[in-house]
C-alpha positions in Angstrom: 24.1 37.0 50.3 20.3 36.6 50.0 20.4 38.3 46.6 23.2 36.0 45.5 21.2 32.9 46.4 18.2 34.3 44.7 20.1 35.0 41.6 21.7 31.5 41.6 18.2 29.9 42.0 16.8 32.1 39.3 19.8 31.3 36.9 19.5 27.5 37.7 15.8 27.6 37.0 16.3 29.3 33.7 19.0 26.7 32.8 16.6 23.9 33.7 13.8 25.4 31.6 16.2 26.0 28.7 17.5 22.5 29.0 14.0 21.1 29.1 12.9 23.1 26.1 15.9 22.0 24.2 15.3 18.4 25.1 11.6 18.7 24.0 12.7 20.4 20.8 15.2 17.6 20.1 12.6 14.9 20.7 10.1 16.8 18.5 12.7 17.2 15.7 13.6 13.5 15.9 9.9 12.6 15.7 9.3 14.8 12.7 12.5 13.6 11.1 11.3 10.0 11.5 8.0 10.9 9.8 10.0 12.4 6.9 12.1 9.3 6.7 8.9 7.2 6.7 7.5 9.3 3.8 10.8 9.1 1.9 10.6 5.3 2.1 7.0 5.4 0.9 8.2 7.3 -2.1 9.7 4.0 -3.3 6.2 2.8 -3.9 5.9 5.5 -6.6 9.2 4.5 -8.2 9.2 0.7 -8.0 7.6 -0.9 -11.0 5.4 -4.0 -10.6 7.4 -7.1 -11.2 4.8 -9.0 -13.2 4.7 -6.3 -15.9 8.5 -6.0 -16.0 8.7 -9.7 -16.5 6.4 -9.3 -19.6 8.4 -6.4 -21.0 5.6 -3.9 -20.7 6.8 -0.6 -22.1 5.7 1.7 -19.4 4.6 -0.5 -16.4 2.7 0.8 -13.5 4.3 1.3 -10.1 3.3 -0.3 -6.9 1.8 3.1 -5.9 -0.2 3.2 -9.1 -1.7 -0.2 -8.2 -2.5 0.8 -4.6 -4.1 4.1 -5.7 -6.6 2.5 -8.2 -7.4 -0.2 -5.6 -8.4 2.6 -3.3 -10.7 4.1 -6.0 -12.2 0.6 -6.5 -12.9 0.4 -2.7 -14.7 3.8 -2.9 -17.1 2.2 -5.4 -18.2 -0.4 -2.9 -22.0 -0.3 -2.4 -22.2 -3.2 0.0 -23.7 -1.7 3.2 -22.6 -4.7 5.2 -19.0 -3.7 4.7 -17.1 -0.8 6.4 -16.2 1.1 3.2 -13.9 3.5 4.9 -11.9 0.7 6.4 -11.7 -1.0 2.9 -10.3 2.2 1.4 -7.7 2.6 4.2 -6.8 -1.1 3.8 -6.3 -0.6 0.1 -4.1 2.4 0.8 -1.7 0.5 3.0 -1.9 -3.1 1.9 1.4 -3.1 -0.1 3.2 -0.6 2.2 5.9 -3.2 3.1 6.9 -3.4 -0.5 8.5 0.0 -0.2 11.3 -1.9 1.6 11.1 -5.5 0.4 10.0 -4.8 -3.2 7.3 -6.6 -5.2 7.9 -10.3 -4.5 6.0 -12.6 -6.9 5.6 -16.4 -6.8 8.2 -16.6 -9.6 10.9 -15.2 -7.3 11.3 -18.5 -5.5 10.4 -17.0 -2.1 8.0 -19.0 0.1 4.8 -17.4 1.4 6.2 -17.8 4.9 9.4 -16.0 4.1 7.6 -13.3 2.1 5.3 -12.7 5.1 8.3 -12.6 7.5 10.1 -10.0 5.4 7.0 -7.8 5.0 6.2 -8.1 8.7 9.7 -7.0 9.6 9.4 -4.1 7.2 6.1 -3.0 8.7 7.6 -3.2 12.1 10.3 -0.9 11.1 7.9 1.6 9.4 5.3 1.6 12.1 7.2 1.0 15.3 10.8 2.2 14.7 9.9 5.2 12.7 6.4 6.3 13.6 6.5 5.1 17.2 3.7 3.8 19.4 1.1 6.3 18.1 -2.6 5.9 17.2 -1.8 6.4 13.6 1.0 3.8 13.4 -1.1 1.3 15.3 -3.9 1.8 12.8 -1.6 1.4 9.8 -0.2 -1.9 11.1 -3.6 -3.2 12.2 -5.0 -2.6 8.6 -2.0 -4.3 7.0 -2.2 -7.3 9.4 -6.0 -7.6 8.9 -5.4 -7.7 5.1 -2.7 -10.3 5.5 -4.8 -12.5 7.7 -7.7 -12.3 5.2 -10.4 -13.3 7.7 -12.7 -10.3 8.0 -15.3 -9.4 5.2 -13.4 -6.2 4.6 -10.1 -8.0 4.1 -11.6 -10.5 1.8 -13.2 -7.8 -0.3 -9.9 -5.9 -0.6 -8.2 -9.2 -1.6 -10.7 -9.4 -4.4 -9.9 -5.8 -5.4 -6.2 -6.7 -5.5 -6.8 -9.4 -8.0 -9.3 -7.5 -10.0 -7.1 -4.4 -10.3 -4.4 -6.7 -11.7 -6.5 -8.2 -14.4 -8.0 -4.8 -15.3 -4.4 -3.6 -15.8 -3.6 -6.7 -17.7 -6.5 -6.1 -20.1 -5.3 -2.5 -20.6 -1.8 -3.7 -21.4 -3.1 -6.2 -23.8 -4.7 -3.3 -25.6 -1.9 -0.8 -25.4 1.2 -3.2 -25.8 -0.4 -5.9 -27.9 0.6 -8.5 -25.4 -1.0 -11.8 -24.6 -1.4 -11.8 -20.8 -3.8 -14.7 -20.5 -1.8 -16.2 -17.5 -3.0 -13.3 -15.3 -6.6 -14.1 -16.1 -6.1 -17.8 -15.7 -4.5 -17.3 -12.2 -7.5 -15.4 -10.9 -10.5 -17.0 -12.7 -13.0 -18.4 -10.3 -11.2 -16.9 -7.2 -13.4 -13.8 -6.8 -15.8 -14.0 -3.9 -17.6 -10.7 -3.5 -20.7 -10.4 -5.8 -19.8 -6.8 -6.9 -16.2 -7.8 -7.9 -17.5 -11.0 -9.6 -19.8 -8.7 -11.6 -16.9 -6.5 -12.6 -14.8 -9.4 -13.5 -17.5 -11.0 -15.7 -17.9 -7.8 -17.6 -14.1 -7.6 -18.1 -14.0 -11.2 -19.4 -16.8 -10.3 -21.8 -15.0 -7.2 -23.1 -11.8 -9.2 -23.5 -13.5 -11.8 -25.6 -14.9 -9.3 -28.0 -13.0 -9.0 -31.3 -11.1 -5.7 -31.6 -12.8 -3.0 -33.8 -11.9 -3.0 -37.4 -9.6 -0.1 -38.2 -8.4 -1.1 -41.7 -9.4 0.1 -45.1 -13.0 -1.0 -46.1 -12.1 -1.3 -49.7 
């Protein structure tokens, strides 16, 4: 009888351990699955072309991910010791993350700023809370995005400048490659840069744009 009780306890214990392990494994699998889902959604940033360039019939327009990547490179070039450069880089990496779900909404789309923010906030909540859960990493991602949106900290204002500068830098390059007149992109940002470093970059870009193209025809 004693052996039978002992065997039953032992068996029940193994079942509990096995059940606990399976539950833990299921939770871990779900968590990893959610991370993969998050990454699959992020892949849309690589596929989705920037709306402004599509509207101007650019032959091979950059993606949202292309724009975010070069912004991150620009942030790495920051030499202002009063700014947290690492935070600027991270902010540039995630600032358009919501567009993986809502797309690249521009002022010409007829969507108010309030509605655009609501859609993007909802998308970020899904990405950071529903998929990534209440983790240190997801909290940081959302915090960086929110800081950028609020545009109150020196780092956020600097990255906002980078966003505008990267756009006109790309516009200049498309003017060269696609022989397009993209003046409206320069007009929409002129006088709006705040940080001295970005102002310096923008002034040099304006100067290069005003130079006549090099002569490539026959000299005879």
